[in-house]
Structure formats: structure tokens, C-alpha cells
Steps between C-alpha positions, in 0.01 A plus 500: 500500500229662712137442400204666669127497446272768639122502486251757631144612435398861440161665505332518156533878490880474536560249218558759226741703714690187605537394135627847415758490779609151391548622143720785626734284706519230232608764247775605738596136561532439124763776487720311748652274234828473692329305782405132480141466615151411381186668634149406391159617620168324448141571597278210598156422359327689779642824354624630836771256609851570372782249487865610464777253419859617520834332451833664579854384431598579859416715802694800365286507184184453705585796724571725200167411341303548821639855537379630162292812582201404285488160671514661844216732397297202373542325836410814695181565302404132509545478875308823560205391282323305776574159354241226513777248566850598616803395295618145557869439428636152427857399419516239224764242410537454126509139385509568126361704214448481127605866487869579508532687825771711658 
């Protein structure tokens, strides 16, 4: 399993647009029921820092997910929005979960 966390901070005026873009790609992700993955997005208390947590069965699944057009558009608009804090990517090693995962 591949697990990744990504966090970044946007400008306050971009929060609504970022949430909209996230909703679009998550809707497309939900339609991919044939792939084993989990993708969650959170916003921190400051209201401008986003936290994405993703888990993929394998690299093939990860690559399919990362090529979804609405996700690519989300990344493009996010990166062009003059971020307050650039995305930080961290690989995670799962030890355990109360949730039945892939």
C-alpha cells in the first residue's frame, strides 16, 4: 500500500475556489469504484491550510488516480494561485487502522 500526505496553505481569497475544485475531483474519484484507494481532504483550523491524505493499493492505482483530469486541473489552479505555503509531500508507512482499508 502507498500512503501519502500533502499539506499546503492558500491565500484566503482562494479558499472557496480550492474547495470547489476539491469537490469536483472527489466526485470523479467516487466514480472510480473499480480501483482500491482512499482519498480524504481536510482543512485546518486556520481556514487556509489544506491537508490531503491518500492511500492506494499499489503504484498502478496511484498513477491512474493522479491522471484524472479534474485532479490535474485542481493541481494546476492551486499551484498558480500564489500559494502562501507550497505543497509538502510525505510518504507514510501504515502501522494499523480501525478502518478496514484496501
